[in-house]
Residue, then its C-alpha position, 0 to 999 in steps of 0.5 A: m377225227d373224220i378222215y373223209s373230211l380231210l380229203n384233198k386237204r393239207f392239215i396240221c396234225p393234232f398229235c405230231k403237229k406236222q402238216h399232212w396231206i391226203p391228195t385223194k379227192e373222192v371216196v364213194s362206197k355204197k350199194g350199186a355205186i358202180l352206176l355212179l362211175p360216169f358222174l365221179l369221173s366227170r368230177l375228177i377228170k377234165k379230159k376224156r381218154i380213159l384206159i381201163l385196166s383189169d385182168n381176165i377175171t376182173y374184166r368179166i366181173a366188173a371192168e366190162k360193165c365199167e366199159k359199157i357205162l362209160k363209153e357214151k361220155f368217155k373215150v374208153s379203151s381196155l387193157i386186159l392182162f392174162p396170166q403169164g406162166g401161172k394160173r392168175v395175174y400177180a404183181e410182177e415187173k414183167y407186166l409193167p411194159a404193156i401197161v405203160k405202153r397202153l397208158r401213154n397219151k391217156d388222161a386217166i387210168l381206171i383200175v378194176g381189180t384187187g391187189s396185183i392189178t391195183d399195184m401195177g396200175k398205180y406204179a405205171a400211172h405214177q411213172l407217167r404222172i397220170p391220175v388213178i381212179s380205183v374200182p375194187t372188186a374185193p375188200s382184199m387189201n388197203g392199197f386202193t387208197s395207199s401211197v405205195a405199190a408192191f410187186l416182184s422185181k428180179g426175185l425181190k418183193l419191192t414196195l415203192p412210193v406212188k401217188p395215191a388214187l385220185g378217187v376210189l369207188t367201191d360198190i358194196d354189192l360187188v365186193s360182197n360177192a368176191p371170193l371168200d378167201l379174198i374177203r378173209a385176206g382183207f380182214a387178216d391184212s387189216l389186223a396188222k395195223s397195231f403190230a405195224n405201228s408198234d414196230w414203227k414206234i420201236s424203230s422211232f425210239i431206236t433210230g429217231e425217225d418220226f412217229c405219228p399216232l394219227p395213223l393208228k388212231i384212224t385205223t383203230a376207230a374203223e377196226k373196232r366196228y368189225i374186228n370181232k365180226g368174222e362170222e358175219l363177214i364170211k356170211r357176206d353181211r354187207k354192213v360188216i363188209s362195208r365196215l371192213m372196206e372202211g378199215l382198209t380205206s383208212g389203212g391206205f390213208s394211214m400210209v399217205i399220212a405217214g409218207k411211208s408204209s410203216p403204219s400198215s406194214g411191219g415184221e408181219h408183212l415181211l413174212s408174207h413177202f418172204l413167202d412170195v419171193e420163195a414161191h417165185q424162186q420155186g417157180r410156183e404159184p404164191f402159197s396164198y393171198h397176201g393178206l392170209q399170209v400176213g395173218l400168219g405173220i401177225i400170229v408170229s409177231s404176237h408170240i414174239y411180243q408176248r415172249l419179250k414182255n418177260f424181258s427186263a432191261k438187264d435181260v436185254e443188255k445181257a442178251l445183246s452183249h452175247r450176240d454176234i450174228d454173221y449177217e453176211q453168212a445169214i444172207k448167203f444161206l437164203g439161197r437166192d440172189a444175195s446181192l439184192i437181199k444184201k443191198e436192202f438189208k445193209k440199210k439197217i446193219p448200222i442200226l442193229k450194231e447200235l442196239p447194245q448201246k441204245l436198246p437197254p436204256l429204252w427198254e422199259q419205256i418201250k414195254e410201257e408205251v408200245f407193247p400194250l398196243v398189240y393183241p396177245p396171241r389168244k386174242i388175235k387167233e380168236y379174231l382170225r378163227k372166227a373169219k376162218c383164216p389160216l392159223r398154221f403155216e401148213e394150212i397154206g401149203v408151207n411145210k415145217e422147214l419153210a415155215y422155220r426159214t420164213i420166221m428166221y430169215a424174213r427180216y433180211v428182205r427189208g431195211r426197216l427195223t421190226i420186232l423180228d430184228i429185235a427178237d433175233e438180236l435178243g436170241t429168242l427168234k429161234e425159240i419162236a420159230e421152233s415153236f411153230i414147227k412142233 
């Protein structure tokens, strides 16, 4: 299925038979595309008042040029965010009031940047019902086309629904010159899709929530074109970077189709969220870029799936019959604002309590239909190694004690059922966590 042929259309899914809608109207990705910006905006926006949102880095890299290109035909003003208490601007609630204030009475927002700027701009625009045009400055994440925005709020990493961008313009020359760690981050983040969809499908078995195969099919089709080309990627091969950008674009659309972040965010993302919250609690910079942290989460998830392949339905039944987890105590042990964690985690406590009855009868079917979707540890490490992504927590400055806590307690930061929950309820998560600190 050509996902680009479905832009701005409602269509009946050939797999789940339900209606989907992708409200994004235009996606432009080519060399020198930034020069097409006035034409794109003229097609998408009827009025002229545009706010350009960037940070102190992306303004110099691209937003200043966007400003010059647009000022002849549009009433352009710029908001440049500067770091508050850190080296870089990160997606945090404290930046939102300034964005909302400047965005009032504007006809559109042009967001020039990567993950943090994009998420905050999308969220502010969603609150004011103002259309978004996105200009990525690096192939670092899939949020440019997604229907969610993530940022830190009161010490907790939130992922909230927002309206997707009306248009996305990617200049391949621009994103190919991004810092290599941002390119690696996008690559690692894109590899989460099979794991996220597997978690989503397991949850659908247990909870009865809707599952659609289309999101994984569109991301897998794109992924096949670059997954084994990490070496070319970090040499800034423009063809491979263009393919990666297509994969990230598809990943964003997969969330729009699903109506939630499940096709792109499973247990592997919770580890990254946990590390972000931990860094915030310590008053320090994030340990690494989101995608690189996700890459480590993928490795953890791959080991969990590999370990659970050996479980039979009887093993599952026996393990669950012997488990008695004190969730309240576990939440307190996290050592941060337990009320926020408790509010989020308690959403899935009823589901976890039903696992002894629901999981054993479904286990063989889950193993047959879900487990083959994910990559084994050897393979996923091979892909990440070629792109020189971190393969061990210590490579991003996470010590053994924090690595252990991250694996053990990341599942508490979200109300979504993932493979982390299954592993802990079956008593194997501790074993996995210990294997990562040897």
